[in-house]
C-alpha positions in Angstrom: 0.0 0.0 0.0 1.5 3.2 -1.3 1.9 6.1 1.4 0.0 9.6 0.7 1.9 12.1 2.4 -1.6 15.1 1.5 -3.5 12.4 3.1 -5.4 13.6 6.2 -5.1 11.5 9.3 -7.7 11.1 11.9 -4.6 11.0 14.7 -0.8 11.4 14.5 -0.7 8.0 15.7 -2.6 6.7 12.0 0.5 7.8 10.1 2.7 5.6 12.5 0.1 2.5 11.2 0.6 2.9 7.5 4.6 3.7 7.2 5.6 5.0 3.7 7.6 1.9 2.1 11.6 2.0 2.2 11.7 5.0 4.7 14.5 5.0 6.9 13.0 7.5 9.6 10.0 9.0 10.8 8.2 11.7 8.9 6.4 13.1 11.9 8.3 14.3 14.4 10.8 16.6 13.8 11.1 19.1 10.5 14.9 19.0 9.7 15.0 22.2 8.3 13.4 24.4 11.0 16.4 22.6 12.9 19.1 23.3 10.7 17.9 26.9 10.1 17.8 27.4 13.8 21.7 25.8 13.9 22.3 28.3 11.4 21.0 31.2 13.3 22.4 30.2 16.3 25.8 29.8 14.8 25.3 33.2 12.7 25.0 35.0 16.5 27.7 34.0 18.1 29.8 34.8 15.6 28.5 38.3 15.7 28.7 38.5 19.0 32.7 37.7 19.3 33.1 40.2 16.3 32.0 42.8 18.6 33.4 41.6 21.6 36.8 41.7 19.8 36.5 45.5 18.9 34.8 46.5 22.0 37.9 45.4 23.8 39.8 46.7 21.2 38.6 50.1 21.5 38.9 49.5 25.5 42.6 48.8 24.9 43.0 52.1 22.6 41.5 53.7 25.2 43.3 52.9 27.8 46.5 53.3 26.1 46.2 56.7 24.7 45.2 58.2 27.7 47.2 61.5 27.3 48.5 63.3 30.4 48.0 62.1 33.9 45.3 64.0 35.9 47.5 63.5 39.1 50.9 63.6 38.1 52.5 63.1 42.0 50.5 60.1 42.2 52.2 58.4 39.4 55.8 59.3 41.2 55.1 57.7 44.3 54.5 54.6 42.6 52.2 51.6 44.0 51.5 51.6 47.9 50.4 49.0 49.5 46.9 49.5 51.5 47.1 50.7 55.3 45.8 48.1 57.9 45.4 44.3 57.8 46.3 42.5 54.7 46.1 38.8 53.5 49.1 36.5 55.4 50.9 34.7 52.1 51.3 31.6 53.9 48.9 31.5 57.5 49.7 27.5 57.9 53.6 28.6 58.5 53.0 31.8 60.2 51.2 29.6 63.0 53.0 27.0 62.7 56.1 29.2 63.7 53.8 31.0 66.0 53.3 28.2 68.7 56.7 27.1 68.1 57.9 30.2 69.8 54.8 30.0 72.1 55.9 27.0 73.0 59.8 27.7 73.4 58.2 30.4 75.9 56.5 28.4 77.9 58.6 25.3 77.9 62.2 27.6 79.1 63.7 29.6 81.9 64.2 33.4 81.2 64.1 36.9 82.5 60.5 38.8 82.3 62.0 42.5 84.1 66.0 41.8 85.1 66.4 45.2 87.1 62.8 44.4 89.4 63.8 40.1 89.6 61.1 38.8 88.0 61.9 35.7 85.9 59.7 32.8 84.2 59.6 29.4 84.6 58.4 26.7 82.4 54.7 26.1 83.0 54.9 22.7 84.0 57.1 23.9 87.4 54.7 26.4 87.5 51.8 24.1 88.0 54.1 21.9 90.2 55.1 24.4 92.6 51.1 25.3 92.6 50.0 22.3 93.9 53.0 21.9 96.4 52.6 24.9 97.9 48.6 25.7 97.2 46.9 28.9 96.3 46.8 31.6 99.2 43.5 32.2 101.1 41.9 34.6 103.6 43.3 33.7 107.3 40.7 32.6 109.3 41.0 36.1 111.6 39.7 38.3 108.6 36.8 36.2 108.0 35.8 36.7 112.0 36.3 40.2 112.0 34.3 40.9 108.3 31.6 38.8 110.3 31.6 41.3 113.6 32.0 44.7 111.6 28.6 43.5 109.7 30.0 43.3 106.4 28.7 40.2 105.6 25.2 42.0 106.4 25.1 43.3 102.5 23.1 41.5 100.3 22.3 42.2 96.2 19.1 44.2 95.9 16.1 42.4 93.7 16.4 44.7 91.0 20.5 45.0 90.4 21.0 41.6 89.2 23.3 41.0 91.7 25.2 44.3 91.7 24.9 46.4 94.0 24.9 45.8 97.7 22.2 47.2 100.5 22.2 46.4 104.0 19.7 44.0 105.1 17.8 44.7 108.8 
């Protein structure tokens, strides 16, 4: 049965039921000529955009090279300056490692803090050991009993002060 391309079909599926003899592709899906036209227009538009960009960049380069006299000639003589304030570190991992080495050397060695005042530095391990052996300073018991008798312990924080102000309670 020969296929007539101009014959009307009730639905698009009817043409699949009677395909043309020897056809190697489907005639109902995509229009090849429209797809080729789209690809040609797309390639032409891309080419036009690239050519326009090339001319615009060339114009920018010409404007930069042909500036004329400098607006601030004294500033050009100074040369480039680094901005003030903190800047990015070149190698922060190395710098923190070197800082920690210096700090550990200070914490683990003996040395003078102020030679004229006689202040010395001892290693942190020795300082902790001496603190445990000697204990921390405490208030003598006499001071506590004198405080109680003088009425200092009668001070209480006020309700509205969140504990910052003290008042005498009766």
